[in-house]
Backbone as ProteinMPNN parsed JSONL, in Angstrom:
{"seq_chain_A": "MNSKIVFRNISHAAEPTIFKDYGYKKEYDVIYIGSGGLSVYPLRMRFKKMFREHTHPSKWKTLIVGHPGGKLDKPQTKYTQPEFAKIINKAKIAVTCASKYKYFLGKYIEVPMCGTLLAADLPDEQHDFFRSYMCVLDTKWPDDLLKIQFYLDNDKEYQKKIDIGKKLMLDYTTDKYAERFLKIAKTYLEGK", "coords_chain_A": {"N_chain_A": [[196.867, 131.899, 236.295], [196.227, 129.765, 233.419], [193.058, 128.213, 233.436], [191.821, 126.606, 231.579], [192.236, 123.536, 230.008], [194.419, 122.672, 227.503], [195.673, 120.682, 224.94], [198.727, 119.817, 223.476], [200.556, 118.882, 220.626], [204.089, 117.879, 220.369], [205.849, 116.62, 218.114], [207.829, 113.772, 217.51], [211.551, 113.815, 217.622], [215.041, 113.693, 216.543], [218.308, 113.197, 217.344], [220.661, 115.191, 215.871], [223.518, 114.795, 215.847], [224.14, 112.245, 215.842], [221.943, 110.832, 214.06], [222.433, 111.344, 211.125], [223.744, 111.949, 207.898], [226.335, 109.966, 207.25], [227.843, 109.31, 205.113], [228.387, 106.88, 203.844], [228.904, 103.992, 201.921], [226.302, 102.598, 200.296], [225.456, 99.597, 201.334], [223.457, 97.956, 201.51], [220.46, 96.87, 199.965], [217.603, 97.199, 201.04], [216.618, 97.575, 204.429], [215.003, 96.264, 207.39], [213.513, 97.562, 209.803], [213.185, 98.322, 213.337], [211.128, 97.527, 216.354], [209.629, 94.45, 217.136], [206.569, 92.507, 217.211], [203.451, 91.497, 216.701], [201.122, 92.244, 217.535], [201.194, 95.013, 217.626], [202.476, 96.203, 215.711], [201.892, 95.164, 212.815], [202.121, 95.623, 209.899], [204.918, 95.753, 209.835], [205.804, 93.207, 210.94], [204.934, 91.736, 208.658], [206.792, 92.343, 206.952], [209.109, 91.58, 208.182], [208.628, 88.838, 208.008], [208.535, 88.338, 205.495], [211.389, 89.164, 204.787], [212.821, 87.091, 206.436], [211.777, 84.612, 204.966], [212.835, 85.108, 202.805], [211.063, 85.736, 200.719], [211.186, 87.991, 199.072], [212.295, 90.03, 196.2], [214.968, 88.253, 194.948], [217.39, 89.426, 194.47], [217.601, 91.525, 195.774], [219.939, 92.698, 198.443], [219.399, 92.477, 201.727], [218.835, 93.11, 204.978], [217.881, 92.613, 208.672], [217.023, 94.721, 211.457], [216.923, 95.387, 214.454], [215.553, 98.084, 216.533], [217.105, 100.349, 218.617], [216.029, 101.492, 220.845], [215.211, 104.512, 223.174], [217.293, 104.91, 224.969], [220.566, 105.988, 225.352], [222.679, 104.956, 226.659], [221.698, 102.255, 227.446], [221.017, 100.091, 225.174], [218.122, 98.34, 223.699], [218.411, 96.476, 222.028], [221.07, 94.626, 220.419], [222.479, 96.874, 219.157], [223.461, 100.134, 219.512], [222.408, 103.445, 219.684], [224.147, 105.216, 218.097], [225.47, 103.038, 216.348], [223.199, 101.94, 215.275], [222.228, 104.127, 213.488], [224.234, 104.42, 211.923], [224.037, 102.166, 210.424], [221.413, 102.121, 209.35], [222.665, 104.067, 207.501], [223.938, 102.657, 205.545], [222.099, 101.73, 204.007], [220.079, 101.412, 201.027], [217.305, 101.812, 201.254], [215.096, 101.925, 204.049], [212.551, 99.876, 205.601], [209.805, 100.154, 207.526], [207.096, 100.528, 210.0], [204.123, 102.194, 211.016], [202.623, 101.4, 213.265], [199.899, 99.633, 214.512], [198.424, 101.695, 215.487], [199.16, 103.862, 213.848], [200.844, 105.978, 214.318], [203.337, 108.763, 214.524], [206.049, 108.028, 214.177], [209.458, 107.969, 215.818], [211.228, 106.833, 213.853], [210.591, 107.914, 211.5], [211.703, 110.134, 211.357], [214.509, 109.665, 211.749], [215.557, 107.864, 209.756], [215.038, 109.454, 207.253], [217.041, 111.502, 208.152], [219.359, 110.201, 208.145], [219.872, 109.866, 205.274], [218.612, 108.131, 203.856], [215.931, 106.055, 202.147], [212.822, 106.141, 203.487], [210.908, 103.458, 203.579], [207.302, 102.737, 204.369], [204.206, 102.746, 206.023], [201.304, 105.025, 206.016], [201.562, 107.734, 208.9], [198.793, 108.329, 210.931], [198.263, 111.386, 210.21], [199.182, 114.422, 208.467], [199.278, 113.706, 205.898], [200.466, 114.635, 203.465], [202.668, 115.851, 203.741], [204.389, 113.361, 204.628], [204.223, 111.86, 202.244], [205.456, 113.458, 200.595], [208.613, 112.625, 200.984], [208.699, 110.108, 201.19], [208.437, 106.654, 200.48], [205.652, 105.486, 200.091], [203.606, 102.808, 201.531], [201.132, 100.59, 201.396], [200.237, 98.491, 202.266], [199.405, 96.275, 200.343], [200.026, 93.556, 198.782], [201.612, 92.364, 195.355], [202.198, 95.018, 195.024], [203.456, 96.943, 197.099], [206.267, 95.683, 197.07], [206.656, 96.404, 194.551], [206.724, 99.28, 194.403], [208.941, 99.73, 196.025], [211.011, 98.52, 194.503], [210.861, 100.141, 192.331], [211.935, 102.686, 193.437], [214.522, 101.437, 193.764], [215.473, 101.078, 191.142], [215.455, 103.502, 189.972], [217.408, 106.19, 190.01], [217.175, 108.987, 190.116], [214.503, 109.815, 191.004], [214.773, 108.432, 193.304], [216.867, 110.043, 194.724], [215.652, 112.336, 194.854], [213.752, 112.068, 196.881], [215.347, 111.557, 198.627], [216.571, 114.106, 199.114], [214.279, 115.772, 199.792], [213.703, 114.501, 202.128], [215.718, 115.084, 203.891], [216.042, 117.884, 204.02], [213.329, 118.496, 205.107], [213.586, 117.218, 207.602], [215.47, 119.049, 209.083], [213.878, 120.414, 210.785], [213.155, 118.838, 212.815], [215.093, 118.288, 214.742], [216.597, 117.473, 218.041], [217.276, 119.979, 219.262], [215.117, 121.627, 218.065], [212.959, 120.456, 218.8], [213.017, 120.935, 221.747], [213.116, 123.909, 221.486], [210.335, 124.037, 220.528], [208.879, 122.961, 222.915], [209.704, 124.667, 225.193], [208.337, 127.096, 223.953], [205.501, 126.222, 224.038], [205.434, 125.861, 226.894], [205.858, 128.363, 227.595], [203.819, 130.103, 226.876], [201.544, 128.781, 228.098], [202.361, 129.429, 230.683], [202.156, 132.133, 230.776], [199.648, 132.393, 230.47], [198.396, 132.248, 228.07]], "CA_chain_A": [[197.099, 130.735, 235.401], [195.203, 129.448, 232.39], [192.48, 127.277, 233.887], [191.364, 125.699, 230.472], [192.95, 122.402, 229.333], [194.722, 122.632, 226.235], [196.742, 119.73, 224.654], [199.491, 120.374, 222.339], [201.538, 117.746, 220.187], [205.355, 118.087, 220.028], [206.231, 115.666, 217.449], [209.215, 113.22, 217.878], [212.835, 114.289, 217.344], [216.295, 112.819, 216.654], [219.976, 114.067, 217.583], [221.435, 115.236, 214.566], [224.938, 114.466, 215.819], [223.859, 110.581, 215.849], [221.204, 110.68, 213.024], [222.812, 111.895, 210.003], [224.383, 111.095, 206.784], [227.811, 109.655, 207.246], [228.514, 109.288, 203.838], [228.994, 105.348, 203.723], [228.528, 103.513, 200.853], [225.329, 101.92, 200.407], [225.964, 98.235, 201.289], [222.075, 97.004, 201.448], [219.462, 97.401, 199.33], [216.553, 97.181, 201.835], [216.683, 97.08, 205.292], [213.787, 96.226, 207.702], [214.059, 98.266, 211.135], [212.265, 98.58, 214.315], [210.883, 96.383, 217.079], [208.545, 93.252, 216.613], [205.229, 92.479, 217.944], [202.454, 91.38, 215.547], [199.839, 93.001, 217.888], [201.376, 96.532, 217.677], [203.208, 96.202, 214.503], [201.133, 93.994, 211.989], [203.011, 95.781, 208.564], [206.444, 95.553, 210.142], [206.239, 91.83, 210.954], [204.745, 90.766, 207.652], [208.082, 92.542, 206.299], [209.963, 90.81, 208.532], [208.662, 87.696, 207.768], [209.059, 88.229, 204.275], [212.715, 89.294, 204.798], [213.28, 86.04, 206.573], [211.582, 83.448, 204.353], [213.484, 85.22, 201.234], [210.046, 85.965, 199.406], [211.51, 89.481, 198.365], [213.263, 89.635, 195.214], [216.269, 87.656, 195.453], [218.423, 90.362, 194.072], [217.845, 92.292, 196.959], [220.555, 92.572, 199.534], [218.374, 92.665, 202.758], [219.313, 93.039, 206.634], [216.949, 92.83, 209.706], [217.824, 95.548, 212.072], [216.111, 95.655, 215.573], [215.654, 99.432, 216.801], [217.852, 100.05, 220.091], [215.152, 102.281, 221.892], [215.667, 105.702, 223.443], [218.311, 105.277, 225.934], [221.909, 105.801, 224.521], [223.652, 103.85, 227.419], [221.217, 100.955, 227.554], [219.978, 99.824, 224.083], [217.122, 97.445, 223.884], [218.989, 95.291, 221.125], [222.522, 94.859, 220.555], [222.679, 97.894, 218.844], [223.442, 101.406, 220.384], [221.793, 104.629, 218.61], [225.087, 105.725, 216.811], [225.309, 101.928, 215.514], [221.877, 101.973, 214.568], [222.372, 105.315, 212.791], [225.235, 103.972, 210.907], [223.519, 100.618, 209.771], [220.677, 103.127, 208.509], [223.187, 104.816, 206.61], [224.479, 101.816, 204.89], [220.979, 100.94, 203.261], [219.2, 102.436, 200.389], [216.097, 101.8, 201.751], [214.591, 101.266, 205.326], [211.164, 99.712, 205.615], [209.234, 100.164, 209.141], [205.481, 100.929, 209.78], [203.397, 103.395, 212.008], [202.032, 100.504, 214.14], [198.469, 99.475, 214.38], [197.994, 102.962, 216.07], [199.423, 104.993, 213.037], [201.726, 107.184, 214.995], [204.265, 109.731, 213.668], [207.318, 107.451, 215.102], [210.96, 108.44, 215.334], [211.989, 106.235, 212.7], [210.079, 108.692, 210.47], [212.585, 111.177, 211.374], [215.816, 109.094, 211.904], [215.948, 107.489, 208.43], [215.668, 110.53, 206.412], [218.051, 112.261, 208.556], [220.545, 109.519, 207.577], [220.166, 109.788, 203.976], [218.109, 106.458, 203.277], [214.804, 106.416, 201.792], [211.784, 105.533, 204.027], [209.441, 102.9, 203.025], [206.162, 102.686, 205.207], [202.614, 103.302, 205.838], [201.116, 106.442, 206.609], [200.848, 107.897, 210.01], [197.157, 109.347, 210.75], [198.356, 112.837, 210.026], [200.05, 115.171, 207.753], [199.784, 112.604, 204.666], [201.001, 115.349, 202.251], [203.73, 115.856, 204.237], [204.869, 112.243, 204.594], [204.334, 111.349, 201.033], [206.752, 114.06, 199.915], [209.847, 112.4, 201.214], [209.466, 108.675, 201.399], [207.901, 105.443, 199.744], [204.348, 104.95, 200.953], [203.614, 101.375, 201.433], [199.876, 100.507, 201.678], [200.035, 96.776, 202.643], [198.949, 95.755, 199.306], [200.995, 92.643, 197.702], [202.997, 92.545, 195.454], [202.088, 96.604, 195.002], [204.494, 97.455, 197.992], [207.432, 95.278, 196.482], [206.89, 96.966, 193.015], [207.249, 100.558, 194.824], [210.202, 99.567, 196.495], [211.789, 97.892, 193.621], [210.588, 101.452, 191.656], [213.22, 103.539, 193.781], [215.844, 101.029, 193.619], [215.736, 101.298, 189.898], [214.979, 104.867, 189.466], [218.118, 106.688, 190.991], [216.676, 110.304, 189.893], [213.434, 109.813, 191.769], [215.131, 107.876, 194.682], [217.47, 111.178, 195.242], [214.602, 113.435, 195.086], [212.978, 111.758, 198.024], [216.207, 111.732, 199.844], [216.963, 115.448, 199.409], [213.15, 116.446, 200.52], [213.599, 114.049, 203.669], [216.718, 115.546, 204.755], [215.745, 119.095, 204.065], [212.292, 118.57, 206.039], [214.089, 116.863, 208.929], [215.89, 120.088, 209.895], [212.877, 120.879, 211.776], [212.727, 117.77, 213.682], [216.13, 118.056, 215.56], [216.387, 117.546, 219.4], [216.931, 121.142, 219.45], [213.991, 122.402, 217.483], [212.074, 120.07, 219.929], [213.225, 121.923, 223.064], [212.489, 125.102, 221.311], [208.755, 123.924, 220.342], [208.343, 122.881, 224.345], [209.788, 125.802, 225.773], [207.484, 128.29, 223.325], [204.55, 125.936, 224.563], [205.235, 126.14, 228.087], [206.06, 129.708, 227.824], [202.686, 130.382, 226.384], [200.865, 128.222, 229.078], [202.515, 130.0, 231.927], [201.622, 133.362, 230.844], [198.052, 132.235, 230.589], [197.728, 132.629, 226.985]], "C_chain_A": [[196.182, 130.139, 234.326], [194.39, 128.204, 233.207], [191.861, 126.346, 232.945], [192.488, 124.924, 229.894], [193.257, 122.559, 227.96], [195.769, 121.682, 225.689], [197.31, 120.069, 223.317], [200.565, 119.13, 222.018], [202.871, 118.316, 219.82], [205.972, 116.746, 219.266], [207.849, 114.9, 217.685], [210.279, 114.012, 217.221], [213.91, 113.447, 217.342], [217.392, 113.817, 216.789], [220.415, 113.954, 216.35], [223.02, 114.998, 214.715], [224.96, 112.885, 215.785], [222.944, 110.408, 214.357], [221.557, 111.785, 211.884], [223.496, 111.267, 208.974], [225.814, 111.146, 206.771], [228.472, 109.697, 206.094], [228.943, 107.856, 203.213], [228.346, 105.02, 202.444], [227.37, 102.679, 200.981], [225.401, 100.573, 200.219], [224.62, 97.216, 201.383], [221.196, 97.641, 200.707], [218.224, 98.092, 200.02], [217.083, 96.436, 203.155], [215.684, 96.981, 206.248], [214.279, 96.745, 209.342], [212.934, 98.286, 212.225], [211.976, 97.344, 215.331], [209.854, 95.678, 216.553], [207.471, 93.397, 217.495], [204.335, 92.609, 216.688], [201.12, 92.262, 216.084], [199.891, 94.428, 217.792], [201.873, 96.799, 216.261], [202.91, 95.208, 213.062], [202.161, 94.296, 210.472], [204.263, 95.286, 208.799], [206.934, 94.167, 210.109], [205.983, 91.196, 209.564], [205.871, 91.094, 206.915], [208.984, 91.934, 206.572], [209.896, 89.281, 208.432], [209.125, 87.321, 206.137], [210.555, 88.303, 203.92], [213.271, 87.654, 205.228], [212.902, 84.647, 205.7], [212.04, 83.835, 202.838], [212.371, 85.365, 200.074], [210.214, 87.375, 198.444], [212.502, 88.847, 197.148], [214.374, 89.329, 195.222], [217.214, 88.224, 195.135], [218.584, 91.444, 195.05], [218.901, 92.173, 198.113], [219.933, 93.24, 200.746], [219.254, 92.676, 204.157], [218.014, 93.321, 207.553], [217.756, 93.357, 210.776], [216.634, 95.598, 213.228], [216.497, 97.23, 216.285], [216.054, 99.345, 218.149], [217.313, 100.82, 221.262], [215.925, 103.481, 222.201], [216.578, 105.901, 224.247], [219.68, 104.793, 225.249], [222.98, 105.044, 225.192], [223.074, 102.457, 227.631], [220.148, 100.586, 226.141], [219.092, 98.649, 224.319], [217.567, 96.115, 222.875], [220.71, 95.495, 221.301], [223.23, 95.888, 219.954], [222.667, 99.055, 219.611], [222.794, 102.52, 219.127], [222.882, 104.946, 217.584], [225.256, 104.38, 215.877], [224.192, 101.616, 214.645], [222.062, 103.053, 213.315], [223.212, 105.054, 211.325], [224.85, 102.758, 209.9], [222.478, 101.442, 208.831], [221.34, 103.516, 207.058], [223.624, 103.935, 205.397], [223.35, 101.368, 203.713], [220.395, 102.021, 202.291], [217.887, 102.825, 200.715], [215.553, 101.069, 202.885], [213.27, 100.888, 205.563], [210.755, 99.361, 207.154], [207.603, 100.193, 208.735], [205.314, 101.835, 210.877], [202.765, 102.786, 213.218], [200.715, 100.8, 213.735], [197.75, 100.855, 214.817], [198.5, 104.062, 215.005], [199.942, 106.324, 213.578], [202.986, 107.651, 213.706], [205.571, 109.106, 214.532], [208.461, 108.084, 214.564], [211.57, 107.99, 214.358], [211.528, 107.11, 211.202], [210.892, 109.904, 210.258], [214.193, 110.688, 211.154], [216.305, 108.573, 210.408], [216.07, 108.439, 207.592], [217.015, 111.196, 206.702], [219.617, 111.498, 208.2], [220.849, 109.309, 206.238], [219.785, 108.448, 203.542], [216.522, 106.914, 203.073], [214.027, 105.365, 202.847], [211.006, 104.931, 203.326], [208.644, 102.543, 204.162], [205.207, 103.067, 204.97], [202.583, 104.676, 206.393], [200.805, 106.782, 208.037], [199.531, 108.761, 209.716], [197.359, 110.738, 210.887], [199.516, 113.129, 209.156], [200.469, 114.256, 206.486], [200.621, 113.184, 203.699], [202.622, 115.278, 202.308], [204.76, 114.465, 204.316], [205.119, 111.702, 202.837], [205.293, 112.386, 200.283], [208.002, 113.477, 200.044], [209.826, 110.845, 201.387], [208.451, 107.74, 200.757], [206.929, 105.031, 200.459], [204.026, 103.66, 200.692], [201.944, 101.274, 201.947], [199.469, 98.9, 201.908], [199.344, 96.106, 201.383], [200.128, 94.666, 198.751], [200.807, 92.192, 196.351], [203.097, 94.211, 195.19], [203.533, 96.988, 195.781], [206.049, 97.071, 197.648], [207.841, 96.195, 194.967], [207.534, 98.564, 193.344], [208.677, 100.557, 195.257], [211.294, 99.354, 195.199], [211.988, 99.4, 192.569], [211.801, 102.548, 192.063], [214.631, 102.941, 193.682], [216.325, 101.131, 192.268], [215.836, 102.483, 189.405], [215.828, 105.952, 190.406], [217.722, 108.569, 190.795], [215.543, 110.475, 191.207], [213.879, 109.496, 193.425], [215.856, 109.293, 195.29], [216.595, 112.462, 195.517], [214.011, 113.13, 196.456], [213.846, 112.152, 199.071], [216.776, 113.166, 200.19], [215.898, 115.989, 200.071], [213.428, 116.011, 201.927], [214.449, 115.136, 204.745], [216.825, 117.162, 205.004], [214.499, 119.332, 205.373], [212.936, 118.113, 207.619], [214.916, 117.932, 209.807], [215.057, 120.504, 210.874], [212.625, 119.966, 212.642], [214.043, 117.279, 214.566], [215.812, 118.281, 217.062], [216.372, 119.026, 219.772], [215.895, 122.01, 219.054], [212.994, 121.691, 218.368], [212.136, 120.667, 220.907], [212.691, 123.286, 222.733], [210.883, 125.081, 221.437], [208.125, 123.944, 221.929], [208.481, 124.026, 224.875], [208.55, 127.011, 225.247], [206.155, 127.7, 224.152], [204.231, 126.126, 226.105], [205.164, 127.448, 228.505], [204.447, 130.413, 227.811], [201.543, 130.013, 227.689], [201.032, 129.141, 230.323], [202.205, 131.61, 231.716], [200.401, 133.505, 230.456], [197.491, 132.613, 229.302], [197.066, 131.461, 226.171]], "O_chain_A": [[195.033, 130.14, 234.766], [195.07, 127.257, 233.6], [191.371, 125.312, 233.398], [193.487, 125.437, 229.391], [192.302, 122.582, 227.184], [196.907, 121.966, 226.063], [196.698, 120.468, 222.326], [201.239, 118.546, 222.867], [202.874, 119.221, 218.986], [206.555, 115.899, 219.942], [208.849, 115.545, 218.001], [209.986, 114.818, 216.338], [213.863, 112.453, 218.068], [217.371, 114.992, 216.423], [220.569, 112.888, 215.753], [223.72, 115.021, 213.704], [226.078, 112.382, 215.68], [223.51, 109.707, 213.519], [221.02, 112.89, 211.807], [223.848, 110.095, 209.102], [226.462, 112.117, 206.382], [229.634, 110.101, 206.04], [229.706, 107.74, 202.254], [227.406, 105.656, 201.966], [227.45, 101.908, 201.937], [225.42, 100.171, 199.055], [224.691, 95.988, 201.342], [221.097, 98.868, 200.732], [217.839, 99.226, 199.735], [217.662, 95.352, 203.236], [215.042, 98.009, 206.034], [215.279, 96.31, 209.913], [211.762, 98.262, 211.847], [212.541, 96.267, 215.143], [209.184, 96.124, 215.622], [207.412, 94.24, 218.389], [204.397, 93.511, 215.853], [200.299, 92.815, 215.352], [198.86, 95.098, 217.85], [201.486, 97.854, 215.76], [203.812, 94.645, 212.442], [202.839, 93.388, 209.993], [204.737, 94.431, 208.05], [207.977, 93.794, 209.572], [206.672, 90.233, 209.227], [206.174, 90.226, 206.096], [209.799, 91.572, 205.724], [210.85, 88.549, 208.696], [209.802, 86.383, 205.715], [211.007, 87.673, 202.964], [214.029, 87.05, 204.469], [213.667, 83.683, 205.751], [211.757, 83.15, 201.856], [212.58, 85.196, 198.873], [209.582, 87.699, 197.438], [213.149, 87.803, 197.073], [215.104, 90.257, 195.571], [218.246, 87.636, 195.456], [219.583, 92.161, 195.114], [218.549, 91.285, 198.889], [219.927, 94.469, 200.813], [220.377, 92.171, 204.18], [217.19, 94.168, 207.208], [218.828, 92.865, 211.129], [215.479, 95.84, 212.877], [217.674, 97.491, 216.536], [215.567, 98.494, 218.892], [217.848, 100.878, 222.369], [217.048, 103.657, 221.728], [216.879, 107.082, 224.424], [219.919, 103.689, 224.759], [223.96, 104.568, 224.618], [223.825, 101.538, 227.959], [218.929, 100.744, 226.075], [219.421, 97.934, 225.265], [217.104, 94.981, 222.994], [221.356, 96.238, 222.04], [224.451, 95.954, 220.098], [221.804, 99.07, 220.489], [222.78, 102.309, 217.915], [222.629, 104.956, 216.379], [225.189, 104.569, 214.662], [224.257, 101.13, 213.516], [222.008, 102.611, 212.168], [222.956, 105.348, 210.158], [225.352, 102.543, 208.797], [222.679, 101.438, 207.616], [220.864, 103.384, 205.931], [223.669, 104.465, 204.287], [223.676, 100.766, 202.69], [220.239, 103.205, 202.588], [217.405, 103.939, 200.512], [215.481, 99.84, 202.875], [212.63, 101.909, 205.815], [211.281, 98.478, 207.832], [207.048, 99.982, 207.657], [206.249, 102.203, 211.587], [202.388, 103.512, 214.137], [200.318, 101.7, 212.996], [196.58, 101.062, 214.496], [198.237, 105.225, 215.312], [199.533, 107.455, 213.315], [203.344, 107.187, 212.623], [206.018, 109.732, 215.492], [208.624, 108.577, 213.448], [212.493, 108.649, 213.879], [212.042, 106.943, 210.096], [210.839, 110.596, 209.242], [214.967, 111.33, 210.443], [217.411, 108.911, 209.985], [217.158, 108.501, 207.02], [217.894, 111.425, 205.872], [220.694, 112.073, 208.043], [221.865, 108.701, 205.902], [220.56, 107.717, 202.927], [215.982, 107.856, 203.652], [214.362, 104.2, 203.064], [210.346, 105.515, 202.466], [209.274, 101.988, 205.061], [204.973, 103.698, 203.94], [203.452, 105.298, 207.004], [199.828, 106.208, 208.518], [199.248, 109.519, 208.79], [196.639, 111.339, 211.684], [200.53, 112.442, 209.037], [201.626, 114.076, 206.107], [201.438, 112.495, 203.089], [203.474, 114.905, 201.501], [205.944, 114.642, 204.028], [206.176, 111.228, 202.42], [205.886, 111.957, 199.294], [208.73, 113.796, 199.104], [210.877, 110.293, 201.712], [207.411, 108.343, 200.49], [207.124, 104.277, 201.413], [204.164, 103.306, 199.521], [201.616, 101.948, 202.923], [198.381, 98.383, 201.653], [198.58, 95.2, 201.716], [201.155, 95.162, 198.288], [199.76, 91.577, 196.148], [204.249, 94.645, 195.167], [204.553, 97.28, 195.157], [206.962, 97.871, 197.853], [208.937, 96.508, 194.504], [208.522, 99.023, 192.771], [209.486, 101.377, 194.822], [212.293, 100.061, 195.064], [213.092, 99.703, 192.116], [212.475, 103.144, 191.223], [215.665, 103.599, 193.557], [217.538, 101.272, 192.113], [216.352, 102.571, 188.291], [215.279, 106.531, 191.343], [218.236, 109.297, 191.645], [215.764, 111.167, 192.201], [213.487, 110.08, 194.436], [215.404, 109.674, 196.37], [216.875, 113.388, 196.278], [213.792, 114.111, 197.166], [213.542, 112.793, 200.078], [217.326, 113.426, 201.261], [216.212, 116.737, 200.997], [213.432, 116.825, 202.85], [214.13, 115.712, 205.786], [217.485, 117.67, 205.91], [214.643, 120.091, 206.332], [212.669, 118.752, 208.637], [215.052, 117.782, 211.021], [215.566, 120.988, 211.885], [211.714, 120.267, 213.413], [214.11, 116.141, 215.03], [214.95, 119.091, 217.403], [215.506, 119.385, 220.57], [215.744, 123.088, 219.63], [212.069, 122.418, 218.729], [211.038, 121.157, 221.17], [211.916, 123.843, 223.511], [210.234, 125.822, 222.175], [207.177, 124.661, 222.25], [207.432, 124.618, 225.128], [207.956, 127.704, 226.073], [205.633, 128.499, 224.929], [203.128, 126.449, 226.546], [204.577, 127.788, 229.532], [204.045, 131.155, 228.707], [200.809, 130.883, 228.158], [200.053, 129.574, 230.932], [202.015, 132.25, 232.751], [199.975, 134.603, 230.099], [196.398, 133.171, 229.211], [196.424, 131.707, 225.15]]}, "name": "protein", "num_of_chains": 1, "seq": "MNSKIVFRNISHAAEPTIFKDYGYKKEYDVIYIGSGGLSVYPLRMRFKKMFREHTHPSKWKTLIVGHPGGKLDKPQTKYTQPEFAKIINKAKIAVTCASKYKYFLGKYIEVPMCGTLLAADLPDEQHDFFRSYMCVLDTKWPDDLLKIQFYLDNDKEYQKKIDIGKKLMLDYTTDKYAERFLKIAKTYLEGK"}
């Protein structure tokens, strides 16, 4: 066995039978998604406050949706994962954040898999990858609102991001996650 300690990162994945484009009509312009908590999700909480106080452009149809968590049978909110995915499908844009730790969280995969544009800050990795398919928010007001409005007003640019996101997420399914895990485990067990 290999005595050298090696760390490998296997990014999040999403189940493609749940997080997919259901073809629903877009009922919401912008939804806010994810768990709350100012100490961990400062940007997300600013958007949640904005949605509650209606300081966003009044013509936007919005919805606040908590994340159900990782368990299919015991959601952390009133939504199961399939219900959560279907709500995402009904939105043009989903707003969230990478947390104060700037992680590549599951929502960065789930949202584009659903055919919805992700609007969020960048995780501290792979900036070009994330910029290619999302509306990057940088926490400056009113710049972030203008960026979101840009994609609501420009169907061609919006659709370009959606198409790129769906294509890129083909490599972030649960099957691909398992393949990466098994490859890393095999390499370790073979002492390479």
